[in-house]
N, C-alpha and C positions, 0 to 999 in steps of 0.2 A: 504495500498500499504506499505510494507515494504522496508526497504533499499535494500535487493535482488532484488526487483521489480525496483527499481530506476535503481540501474546499468545494468540490463538487458535492458530495456527501454532508456537508454540514449546511450547505446552501439549501439543499432539497429539504433536509431535516426541519430548518429554521424558516423555510418558506421566505428565503430572500435569495438574490442574485450572486453567482459568483463573483462579482467584481467586489460587492460589498465583503464578503467573508476574505477576498484576498486582501483588500486594504486594512481591515482589522488584523490580520495574520501579520501582515507587514509591520504596521505600526506597533504592534504587541513586540515583534521580534526586535524593533529599535528601541525599545525601551517605555514606549508610551503607556501610561496608565489609563483605566478605564474612564475615570473623569475629564481626562484631556481630550481622548478620542471621541468621546460623547458630546463633548460641548465645544471643542475648536477645530475638529475634523470633521464635521456635517458633511462638507461638500464630498470628501473622499470614501466615507460608510454609506451615503445615499441617507444621512439624519438618523442611523441608527442610535437609539436611545442605550442608557446605560446597562438596562437589564438584556437586551439584546446583544451588547457587544460582551458584557458578562457570559451569555450563554455560549458565545462562539468560543471565548477563551476557554471555558470548560470542557468543551466538546473536543477542541485542539488537544489540550492536556490528555484527555481520556484517549483519544486515536493514537496520539504519540507512546503512551503508554503498552497500548496493544501492540504497536509497531515494535517497539523494543522487546516485548515479549515474546513476539513472533520471531524475532532475530534471534532470541535465545534459545527457543525450542527447536528451531532449524538447525542450529549450530550444534544442540544436544544430539539430534536424528542423525545427523551425519557423522558427528564422533563416534556413535555405537552401532553404525553402519546398518541403520533403520529407515534411512531417507530414500523416498523413491520418488519418479516424476509426479504422479499421482499423490501421493501424500504432501509433497511441496505444494502443489496447486490447491489442495484442501486447506493447509495451515494459512497459506496466503490470501485465500477468498473468505476464511472465519470473520464474521462482523463483530463478533463480542467476545469477550474474555472467557464467558462460560463454553461458548462453542469450541475455542481454541484449547481449551485444558481438556474437555472432552476427547478431542482429537489425539492430544498428546498422551492421554492416560495409558492406553495400552503398551506404550513405548517407555514411559517415564520409569528410571531406575526405583525399584520398590526393593522393600523389606522381604524376608523369606516368608511367603504365602502358604496356604495349605496346597493352592495350585502348583505353585512352584516346587514343593515337596514332592508333589505326585508327577510331576514332570520328570524330576531327578528319579523317581523309580521307574520310569520309562513308561507311563501310562498314557501320555499324550495320544499316541495313534490310537490307542480304544476310544479315548474322548471323543476323537474327531470321526470315528466311525461311528458311535452312538447318535452323535450331534446331526450326522448326514441324514439320520432317520429314512434308511432305505428298506427298512422291514427285518432287519438282522435281528438275530437270537442275541441279547446283551450277555447272558449267562455263558453262553456258549464262547462268544468273542472273548470274554473276560477269562476262560480257563488259560488260554496261551500266555497271560501276561502274569500268572501267578510265579513268583520269585523270591522264597524267603530271604535270601542273601539280600535283596533290594528292600525287604520288610512287607512284601505283599504276599501274606499268609494264606490269603483265600479268594473265591470270587467276589465274596463281598467287599474284600479290601481293595481289589482291583475296581469295583464299580464304584465305590465310596471315592476313590482318588481320581477317576474320571469325571465323576459330577463335581469334584471340586474344581477341575480343570475347567468344565464348560460352565461352572456359576461364574467364573471369572472372565471367561470371554463374553458372557452375558452384562455383566456388571461393566465391561470395559467397552460396550458397545454404543457409539453416540446416538443411535437412534433411540434406543432402549433408555437411555440416561434422559435424552430430550424430552419423551412421551411422559416418564415418570415425573419428571422435575414440572412439567405442565400439570401433571395431576395433583402434586404435593403444592404447588402455588396457588391453585384454584380450589383444591376441594381439601386439602389438609386441615384437619381439627387441632388447635391447641389447647390441651388439657393440663390445667394446673390443679395440684394436690398440695396439702399441707404435708411437710415432711415430719416423718414419726416423731412424737413429742415435742414438737416446735410450737404448738398451739399458743401457749402462752407467751414465748417470747417473740413469735413472731406476729404478734396480733395486729400490728399497724398493716399486715397484708391479710387480713381476715376475709376480705372481698374475695379473695381467689385460692382460699382454701379448698373449694371445691367448685372449679369454674371451666367451662368450655366454649369456645367459639371458632368459628372458621378464621384460620389464619389470614386469608384475603380480606376479611372484613374487620380485624382488630384494629381499634384505633391507636394512634402513637402512644398516648400516654398508658393506654393499658398494658400495650406490650413492653415498653420500658420499665412499667412498674413489676410485670411479673419476671421479668429477666433480672430486675435487681432484687427480689425475694429469692429467686434461684442462686443467685451468686452469694447471697447470704446464708444460703442453705435453710432457709425457712420454707421453699417452695420445690416441688418436683415438676417438671415440664416435660411433656411429651408432644411433638408435632407429627400427627400420621393421618394417612388418608384411610378409606377403608382397604384394607388388604385383600380381600377377593378381588375387587377393582384393578388392584395395583397388579396381582399375580395373572388377572385375564388380559392385561395390556401386554404383558411378557409372553404369556401362551399365544395371543394372535401374532406376536412376532416371531417366535422361535419353534413352536410346535406344529409340525405339518404331515401329521400322521397320528395312527392309532394303535400301532403295535407296542411292542414290549420296550423298544428302544427310545420311542417318544414318552413312556411312561417314564424312563429313566429322566429323559429332559426337564420333564414336568417336576420331579423331585428336585432336581438341578435348580429349576426357576424359584421353588419355594425357599430352597436354602440359599439362593443368591438374593432373595429378596429381604429375607429375615436378617441374614447375616451380613450382607454387604449394601445393598442398592438403598434400604431403608436407611441405613445410618448414614449413608453420605448425602441422601436425598434429604433426610432431617436436617443435618447440618448446614446445607444449602439452604434450605427454606428458613431456617433460623437466621442465617446471614442476610437472606433476602428480606425478611420481614423486620430484621434491624435495622437494614439500610433504607426500607421504606419509613420507618418509625424516625430515625434518624433524620431523613429530609424532611419530614412533616415538624419535628420537633425544632429543628434547627431554622425553618421558615418562621415559626412563632417567636423564637428567641431574637430573631433578626428584626422583625417585624416590631416587638415588643423594645428593642435596643433604639431603632429608628424613632419611635414615639418618645422615648426618654430624651434622647439627643436634640430632637427638633421641637422640644417644649419650650413656650414662648419664653424668652427670657425677662426676666424683671427690669435688667437696665440698669444703670448706673444709680443706684441708691446706696443711701447709707444703711446697712444691714447689721442686726443681732444675729448670730448663729449660734444656737442652743443643742446641744448633744445631749439628751434627758437621762437620768438616771434617779434611782431612788436611794440606795444606801450610800454610795458613792457622790451622789450630787449632781447636778446638772452643769457642764462645762459650758461657758459662753463664751464668747467673741464678739468684739464690736469692728466692723470694717467699714473702710471709708468708700464712695462711690466706686474706686477703680479696685476694690478687694483687697487693699493693704489691711495688714492688722494692725489696729490701734490701742487694744486693749483686751485682756484676757482674765477670766474670774471664774469662781464658781459659787453655786447658789444652792441652798437644800431647802426647798421648798414643800417637800413631802414627809419632813421629820416630825413636825407638832404644829399645832396651831400657832403658837407663840413665833416658832421659826419661820412659819409662812407668811406671817405679816411682817417680819423684818425682812425678808428675802424681798417682798412686795415693794418696800421702799428702796432697796436696792436695785432692782428692776427699772424702776420708775427712773430713779436718778441716774443710772448710767444712761438710759434713753434720752434724757435731756440735755446730760453732758456732751454726749456724742452725736445730738440729734438724729436719733435712729428714727427710720422711716418706715422700716419693715422689719419683722422678727421671723427668722425660719428656724422651725423646730423638727429635728430628725425624729422619724416615725417607727423609731425602734421601742426599747423597753421604756415603760413611763412616757412614753410619747403623748398620749391623750390626756393623761393625766396634767402634764407640764402645759399643755396646749390650754386646759381648761384654767390653769393658776395663771397663765400670763394673759389670757383674756379678761382674766377678773381685775388686774392692775389697772388703779385709775390715773390712766396717764393724761398729760395735762393736753394733749394734743393728738388727734387720731393717730393710732400705729396699727399696721396692718399686720396681722399673724397668720402664717402660712406653714401648713404640714409638708416635710419635704422628705421623698425618698431617700433615706440614709444608705442604702445598699453599698457597701465597697468603699464607704468613709474610714474603716478601720484598716482596709488593705491600702488606701492611700496614704492614710497617716504613717505607717510603717515604711512606706515606698521611700526609694532613693531621693525621688524626684521632691517629696515632702521633706525628707532631712536636708537636702540642699538649700530648699528654699526656707526653712524654719529649723536653722541646726539649734538654738537654743530653746527650743520648746518641746515638749513631750509630746506622745500621742493623742492626748484627749485634745490640748489646743489645735494642733493639727486638722483632727477630725472634725472639731467645731467649725474651723475656717472653712474646710471642704462643705459643708452643710450650708454655710453661708452663701458661700461662692456658688454653688450649684443652682441657687435659686436667681442668683443675678444672673447667669449665664451658664446653663445647664451643659451646653456643649463644649465650652471651653474648660469646665472643670472636670466634666465626666471622661474626657480623653485622657486623662492622667492615669486613670484605671484600667487596668486590664478588663477588657470587655465582657470576659467570663466570670468577673468578680462582681457585676453589677447587679445581678439577681434577675436575670431576664426571663426566666422560664423555669419549669419543675425538670428534673433530671437531667440538667445540663451537663453534670458529671458523668452520665451514661451515655451519650452520645459520641459519635467519633469527633476526638478532639481535633485531629487535624482540619476536618471539612467545618467544624464548629468556628475554628479560629479564621479560617478562611472567609466565612460568610459574615462574621462579627467584622471582622478587618474591614471587608467591602463595605458595610453598613457605615463604618466611621468614617472610613476614606470619602463616601459617597455625602454624609452628611456635612462634614467639613468643607469639602469643596464644592457643594452645591449653595453652601452659605456664604462662604468666602471668609477670610482670615485678615483681621485689621493686623499689619504688618508692624505697626508699632506698639501693639499691646499682647500680641500672643505669645504664649509661654514654648519654650522648646517643645515641649510635649505635644502641643496643639499642632506647631509647625510640622513635626515630623509626619502627619498625616496629610499634608499638603502635597499634591501631587508633583513627582520630582524629587522631593526632599526625602531626606536619610536623617538619621539620629544625630550624626556628626555635623552635617550641613544645617540643621536646624540649630544646633548648640551655636554654631559659627555665626548664625545669623542673629542671635541673641548678645553674643559677644561684641559683635561690630556694632550691635545698636547700643551697647552699654558703652563702647568707648568712642562713638562719633555722634551720639544724640540720635535721634528720630530719623527715619529714612525720609528724604523728601520727595523721590522718585523711584519707580520701579527700576529704573535704568540703574540706579545705585546698587542694586543686588547683585551686578558683575563684579561688584570690588569685594565681596563676600569671600573669603578663602575656601575653596573647593567647590564654588557654585558655579561650574562652567556653563557653557551654551546651552547644551541639552536641560541641565536643571532648570536653566532660566526658562527656556521655551515651556517646558512641563508647567512649571509653578508661577510664572508671572501674572497670568491671567486670573488667578484664584487669591492672590495677595492685594489686599486693598491699602491704599494709602490716603487718608482723609485730611483736607487742607493741605496738599502737596503742589509741588509744581505744575503739575498736569491734570486738569479735573477728570480725565480718562483713569488715571491711574486709582480712583476710587470707585471705579466701574468694573463690570465683568467682561469689558471690551480686552482683548489681548494686545500688547504694544504691537505685536506683528500686523495689527489691522487698525491702528491708530491713522495712517493716511487716509483710510477710507472714509473713517467720521470726519477727518478735517475738509476732504472733498466734498462730503455732503453739505456741510457747514457752509461752504464757500458757494455751492449750485444753490442752495436755499438762501443765499443772503443771511445768514444767521451766524451764532457763533457755537462752539463744543458745549458750552456750559448751558446754554438754552436747550439743545438739544437734548443732554440729558435731564433737565429740570422741567420741560413743558411737554406735557402729554400729547396736546396738538399737533405739536412739530413731528414727535415720533410718529404718530398716526398718519401725517403726511407722507412721512418716509416709508411706512409699511405699505400705503397704497401704490407708491412708486414702484416698490418693489415686486407688489404682486402682480403689475401690468408688465413689468421687465424683469422677470425670476431669473434670468440669466445675465 
């Protein structure tokens, strides 16, 4: 499978044309990011959005993995003398990893099986004679294979060995595996039973102590819950279809007579199913169900994360952040409109009535001193009680009180980023700052935390961690670049998610800003160490400079297109600032573009 085949196949699957796929593939190979491609290379891709570009990327990766596996298998087949023109053609034509592995199975180096042992006893010719089913007498044929020196003591020994060989032939047949796989995937039933003696310890899995449903219909959360129960030894799971239906499929494939030799084949089929095929197909079905559950769960996690990141920011307000607690008290911080820490303290409003009155005055005094406009309260332990306490404080002027999702605040407070920013403060102060800041600007604050630690869904530790990380990283990058980043305010953590920037370059931007003052233009980015032409091309359009030298630096217009906007302004006898600020002028431009799309 060559790259041209990849392109045409993906185009057909995604219902787009070859040129669009080729453009995405070329841009990705050059290091372009998905946000950059979907935003600034629409002409090349035919206006594919982020979702479509991502789908092309993921499918390209899958097909590359398939290609690499084919190459490894062909090399193995050739090394062991199994490769024929017909087999090579089948391997190269395989359209999925499953089909490919089925083709390779009969030739795969394996441990000593019962069939191999039977072959070592010289019983393969007997197995092939019986498997042909030409009406031979198996007992009579087996007599000539008795050889005590090889461990074949009787006719039954010879027939048992022959059946072992036939069972392995059936097990390794690609058609048999494909049909049984379809049966398992569509009709298998997942049965969950409580493990012996685990009724009390496994009480949280009580719903699955005696449960069954079709594996094709099981929703993601139930599949992941049952698998967790099994991994913790509270549940026993089986995933099997009707046995008679399974053996009937195999008999239709391999039994072609009514004689005694066919009866031996039927015995081999039953043994093959119980000992070999049912086990391998159950394993595959488990993996298939797990992958499907992972996909559904990861989508939920990604959607939840996107909602958290894109929650409307409060903006530049003076905020008090409170990390609530009972016995240890409520840790609070006062922040200025830019999120700078002004003060930190601890109050104990839940100890006694007398203490509550004293802490009420303390909260009121701090709010007046630091001109607090909004109070952000974490939604963890004692969150509701603390919210009720704060709302009862008789402020001299209105102060808004808002509950904030504090998931991940403790992770951030112990992180290297938090230690760098607040080296002289403990975890509780850092956590309170995070709570306050995530109300002011959720996106800017939450990007400092590993997406998996934000608490975006159930069973997030049970799904494929590599796939989860890829999906959540994609969401964070999409959100950061979709909103745009203030170049003169952004933290190094936030800049890391900007298209084209890595951790090192992000830190260099912050260092340059600290040494030289605020950026006055996007072009100034080229002076940042290690930020080369490619990184500038990828990142510049997503970085905003407000009140800079060029008004377009505050917009989503890429520097490479500034000349176009300048030309528009000239043609319309107006200014770039008017184009940016006046909707009626932009509407006029849109009308002109619609009349002359090229």
